[in-house]
C-alpha positions in Angstrom: -23.8 -35.6 -81.8 -27.4 -35.8 -80.4 -27.6 -39.5 -81.2 -24.4 -40.2 -79.3 -25.2 -37.8 -76.4 -28.6 -39.3 -75.5 -27.4 -42.9 -75.0 -24.6 -41.6 -72.8 -27.1 -39.8 -70.6 -29.2 -43.0 -70.4 -26.1 -45.0 -69.4 -25.2 -42.6 -66.7 -28.7 -42.6 -65.2 -28.7 -46.4 -65.2 -25.4 -46.5 -63.3 -26.6 -43.9 -60.8 -29.8 -45.8 -60.2 -28.0 -49.1 -59.6 -25.5 -47.3 -57.3 -28.4 -45.7 -55.3 -30.1 -49.1 -54.8 -27.0 -50.9 -53.8 -25.5 -48.2 -51.5 -25.2 -48.7 -47.7 -28.6 -47.5 -46.3 -26.9 -46.6 -43.0 -24.9 -43.8 -44.7 -26.8 -40.6 -45.5 -27.3 -40.0 -49.2 -25.4 -36.7 -49.1 -22.4 -38.3 -47.5 -22.5 -41.2 -50.0 -22.5 -38.7 -52.9 -19.7 -36.7 -51.4 -17.6 -39.8 -50.8 -17.9 -40.7 -54.4 -16.5 -37.3 -55.6 -12.9 -36.3 -55.9 -11.4 -35.0 -52.6 -14.2 -36.6 -50.6 -12.0 -39.1 -48.7 -8.7 -39.2 -47.0 -8.0 -36.5 -44.5 -11.1 -34.5 -45.5 -13.2 -36.0 -42.8 -16.5 -34.4 -41.8 -17.7 -34.5 -38.2 -21.0 -36.2 -37.5 -23.9 -34.6 -35.7 -23.0 -36.5 -32.5 -19.5 -35.1 -32.7 -20.7 -31.6 -32.9 -23.5 -31.5 -30.3 -23.4 -31.7 -26.5 -25.6 -34.3 -24.9 -28.4 -32.4 -23.4 -31.6 -33.1 -21.5 -34.8 -32.1 -23.2 -35.6 -28.4 -23.0 -32.4 -27.2 -21.4 -31.4 -24.9 -24.2 -28.7 -27.1 -25.7 -27.4 -26.4 -29.2 -29.5 -27.8 -32.1 -27.6 -26.3 -35.0 -25.0 -28.2 -36.9 -21.8 -26.3 -37.3 -22.0 -24.7 -33.9 -18.9 -26.5 -32.6 -15.6 -28.0 -33.6 -13.4 -30.6 -31.9 -11.6 -27.7 -30.1 -14.4 -25.1 -29.7 -17.7 -26.2 -28.1 -20.9 -24.4 -27.1 -21.8 -25.3 -23.5 -25.1 -23.4 -23.4 -26.8 -21.3 -26.1 -29.2 -19.8 -23.6 -28.0 -16.7 -21.6 -26.0 -17.5 -18.4 -25.7 -15.3 -15.4 -22.3 -16.7 -14.3 -20.2 -19.8 -14.1 -17.3 -21.5 -12.4 -14.9 -24.0 -13.9 -14.4 -27.1 -11.7 -12.0 -30.0 -12.2 -14.2 -32.0 -14.5 -17.1 -29.7 -15.3 -18.4 -26.2 -15.8 -21.1 -25.2 -13.3 -23.3 -22.3 -14.5 -26.6 -20.5 -13.7 -29.2 -20.1 -16.4 -30.1 -16.4 -16.5 -33.8 -16.8 -17.3 -34.7 -19.5 -14.8 -32.0 -19.6 -12.2 -31.5 -23.3 -12.7 -28.0 -24.6 -12.2 -26.3 -27.0 -14.5 -23.0 -29.0 -14.6 -21.5 -29.6 -18.0 -18.8 -32.3 -18.3 -16.1 -30.9 -20.7 -14.8 -34.4 -21.5 -18.1 -36.2 -22.3 -20.1 -33.1 -23.1 -23.0 -34.3 -20.9 -25.1 -31.7 -19.2 -26.9 -32.4 -15.9 -29.3 -30.1 -14.0 -28.3 -30.0 -10.4 -30.7 -27.3 -9.1 -34.2 -26.9 -10.5 -35.6 -24.3 -8.2 -36.9 -21.5 -10.5 -35.5 -18.0 -9.7 -36.3 -15.9 -12.7 -34.2 -13.0 -14.2 -30.9 -13.6 -12.5 -28.5 -11.1 -14.0 -25.4 -11.9 -12.0 -24.1 -15.2 -10.4 -20.8 -15.3 -8.5 -19.5 -18.8 -7.5 -17.0 -19.6 -4.8 -14.0 -21.5 -6.4 -15.3 -24.9 -5.2 -18.7 -24.2 -6.8 -20.7 -25.1 -3.6 -21.8 -21.5 -2.8 -23.2 -19.0 -5.3 -24.3 -15.4 -4.9 -27.3 -14.5 -7.1 -28.1 -10.9 -7.9 -31.5 -10.0 -9.4 -33.8 -7.0 -9.6 -36.6 -7.1 -7.0 -40.0 -7.1 -8.5 -38.7 -5.8 -11.8 -37.7 -2.6 -10.1 -34.2 -1.0 -10.2 -33.4 -2.4 -6.7 -30.9 -5.2 -6.5 -31.4 -8.1 -4.1 -28.6 -10.6 -3.2 -29.3 -14.2 -2.4 -26.7 -16.7 -1.3 -27.2 -20.4 -2.1 -25.3 -23.2 -0.5 -25.3 -26.4 -2.6 -25.1 -29.8 -0.9 -24.5 -32.8 -3.2 -27.3 -35.5 -3.4 -26.9 -38.2 -0.8 -27.3 -41.0 -3.3 -26.4 -41.6 -6.9 -30.1 -42.0 -7.9 -30.6 -38.3 -8.0 -28.6 -35.5 -9.6 -30.4 -32.7 -7.7 -28.5 -30.9 -5.0 -30.0 -29.7 -1.8 -29.9 -25.9 -1.5 -29.9 -23.6 1.5 -30.7 -20.0 0.7 -29.9 -16.8 2.6 -31.1 -13.3 1.7 -28.2 -11.0 2.2 -29.0 -7.7 3.9 -27.3 -4.4 3.2 -27.3 -1.9 0.4 -29.8 -2.9 -2.3 -30.3 0.5 -3.9 -30.4 1.2 -7.7 -27.8 -0.3 -9.9 -25.2 2.4 -10.4 -24.2 3.6 -13.9 -20.5 3.2 -14.5 -18.6 6.2 -13.3 -14.8 6.3 -13.4 -14.7 8.2 -10.1 -17.2 6.3 -7.9 -17.0 2.7 -9.2 -14.0 0.4 -8.6 -13.0 -3.0 -10.0 -10.6 -5.5 -8.5 -8.1 -8.0 -9.8 -6.6 -10.4 -7.3 -3.9 -13.0 -7.2 -1.4 -13.0 -4.4 -1.7 -9.3 -4.6 -4.9 -7.2 -5.0 -5.1 -4.4 -7.6 -7.9 -1.9 -7.5 -8.7 0.3 -10.5 -11.3 2.8 -11.4 -14.0 1.5 -13.8 -12.8 2.3 -17.3 -14.1 5.1 -19.5 -12.5 6.3 -22.8 -13.3 9.9 -21.8 -11.8 9.9 -18.3 -8.3 9.1 -16.8 -8.1 5.9 -14.8 -5.8 4.8 -12.0 -4.7 1.4 -10.7 -3.5 0.8 -7.1 -1.9 -2.1 -5.4 -3.6 -2.9 -2.1 -1.7 -4.0 1.0 -2.9 -6.5 3.6 -3.7 -3.5 5.9 -5.8 -1.9 3.2 -3.3 0.8 2.1 -3.2 1.8 -1.5 -0.1 2.5 -3.7 -0.5 3.8 -7.2 1.0 1.7 -9.9 -0.7 3.0 -13.1 -2.4 6.2 -14.2 -3.7 8.6 -15.3 -4.6 6.5 -18.4 -7.9 6.8 -20.2 -9.9 3.6 -20.4 -7.6 1.8 -18.0 -8.2 -1.9 -17.2 -5.7 -3.8 -15.1 -5.3 -7.5 -14.5 -2.6 -8.9 -12.2 -1.2 -12.4 -12.5 -1.4 -15.2 -10.0 1.9 -14.6 -8.2 1.6 -10.9 -8.2 4.7 -10.3 -10.4 3.1 -8.9 -13.5 0.2 -6.8 -14.5 -1.6 -6.8 -17.9 -3.3 -3.5 -18.7 -5.1 -1.8 -21.5 -5.9 1.8 -22.1 -6.9 4.2 -24.9 -4.0 6.0 -26.6 -4.2 8.2 -29.7 -7.7 7.0 -30.4 -6.9 3.2 -30.2 -6.8 0.6 -27.5 -3.3 -0.4 -26.4 -2.3 -3.5 -24.4 0.8 -3.8 -22.2 2.5 -6.2 -19.8 4.3 -4.6 -16.8 6.8 -6.2 -14.5 6.1 -5.0 -11.0 9.7 -5.9 -9.9 11.4 -3.4 -12.2 8.4 -1.4 -13.4 9.3 -2.0 -17.1 6.5 -2.4 -19.6 6.3 -4.0 -23.0 3.5 -3.7 -25.6 1.4 -6.8 -26.4 0.2 -7.3 -29.9 -2.4 -7.7 -31.3 -4.1 -5.4 -28.8 -7.3 -6.2 -26.9 -9.0 -5.1 -23.6 -7.3 -6.6 -20.6 -10.8 -7.6 -19.4 -10.9 -10.1 -22.2 -7.9 -11.9 -20.8 -7.0 -14.4 -18.1 -3.6 -15.2 -16.6 -2.3 -18.8 -16.3 -1.9 -20.0 -12.7 0.8 -22.5 -13.8 2.9 -20.2 -15.9 3.1 -16.7 -14.4 4.1 -15.1 -17.8 1.3 -16.7 -19.9 -2.0 -15.0 -20.6 -5.0 -16.1 -22.7 -7.1 -13.5 -24.5 -10.0 -12.8 -26.8 -8.8 -10.4 -29.4 -11.1 -8.3 -31.6 -10.4 -8.4 -35.4 -9.4 -4.8 -35.0 -8.2 -2.7 -32.0 -11.1 -1.0 -30.4 -11.1 2.8 -30.9 -12.1 5.7 -28.8 -15.7 5.5 -27.6 -16.1 1.8 -28.4 -14.9 0.8 -24.9 -17.8 2.6 -23.3 -20.3 1.3 -25.9 -19.0 -2.2 -25.3 -19.7 -2.0 -21.6 -23.2 -0.6 -22.3 -23.9 -3.5 -24.7 -24.3 -1.1 -27.6 -21.6 -2.8 -29.7 -20.0 -6.2 -29.9 -16.7 -7.6 -31.2 -15.8 -10.6 -33.2 -12.8 -12.1 -31.4 -10.0 -14.4 -32.2 -8.4 -16.4 -29.5 -4.7 -15.9 -28.6 -2.1 -16.8 -26.0 0.8 -14.4 -25.1 4.0 -15.2 -23.3 4.8 -11.9 -21.8 8.4 -13.0 -20.9 9.5 -14.1 -24.4 7.0 -11.7 -26.1 5.7 -14.6 -28.3 2.1 -14.6 -29.4 0.3 -17.8 -30.4 -2.9 -17.9 -32.5 -5.4 -20.4 -31.1 -8.7 -20.1 -32.9 -10.7 -18.0 -35.3 -14.4 -18.6 -34.5 -15.7 -16.5 -37.3 -14.0 -18.8 -39.8 -14.0 -22.1 -37.8 -17.7 -22.1 -36.9 -19.2 -19.1 -38.7 -20.0 -17.5 -35.4 -19.0 -14.1 -33.9 -17.7 -14.7 -30.3 -17.2 -11.7 -28.1 -15.1 -13.0 -25.2 -16.3 -12.0 -21.7 -15.2 -13.2 -18.3 -12.7 -15.8 -19.5 -11.5 -18.5 -17.0 -9.2 -21.5 -17.2 -10.0 -24.9 -16.0 -7.9 -26.2 -13.0 -5.7 -28.2 -15.4 -5.6 -25.4 -17.9 -6.7 -27.6 -20.6 -9.8 -25.5 -21.4 -10.5 -21.8 -21.7 -14.2 -21.1 -20.8 -15.9 -17.8 -21.5 -19.2 -16.1 -22.0 -20.1 -14.8 -25.5 -21.1 -11.2 -24.8 -23.1 -11.1 -28.0 -25.9 -13.3 -26.6 -24.5 -14.4 -23.1 -24.1 -18.0 -24.3 -21.3 -20.1 -22.7 -18.4 -21.6 -24.7 -15.2 -23.5 -24.1 -12.0 -23.8 -26.2 -9.9 -27.0 -25.7 -6.3 -26.0 -25.2 -4.6 -29.5 -24.9 
């Protein structure tokens, strides 16, 4: 047997050596080997590095790790962002560490820096819908005092420069210490054609939601419900709300016309969702692998815990749920959906990953 076995090995080595010398040098060796194995061709296509990575300028914090994206799920910035707005063709965002502002083209995956004035340690950035004005909030001199700076962005006069002209205004008013979340003193707002105000959520305290009239009057629509978060749709006809019940987070859709509610499954925090502006019944959400339990809501707001979300859409009229993506499986990354927004054409869902404040997008169409 040994005499037969040794010549076979020699023959195999000779074939492999010749194959190695004659292979296409433009194709990486690993790909060549894989293509020569069973199941290495046909529909089992592997994306190239260029397919996976956004085109970034040097040093802007772009992704350098293979496997961080798919054709549908892309990482816009892997450095922490302070806030963003989704424009027609791009996502505009503020880098948290430097205050630099970037435009990321969702179609071409090209990133361009449009403001390079350094404003360190921006912890919140709120854009107007057109992206040409942004409110920056930061801690003054590393204290607990908040300062608010408004920037007006003017596009460059010529195509030779990508940098915008900025006009800054320091906003006066209350700049005291940042308040700790309290269900009785802090309020959050959700607005479409109607405005809904609700107490900041806590698992340990009852929350209330009110509709706000044009004159400023309040009318209670929900509560008391522990851990209440409310999100009204664009035309003001429905409200999505979550609260803690029997130790678990529950999610419901409520028609404001007839005050009827239906449970939405799988459950998530309403804050992880965004309503479609084109379809009043459709909502897109990040959904944790399991329903958050009592106490986890408060810890999530404090940043003490994080979730690994899947991405879903829900038709609250037909009560049909559609699974969109599973990042933990698709890209081996835990994504904790925070501040989700839809592009104007609703072909992308853009959100912050609360795990590390990186910015991501999911292609919907």
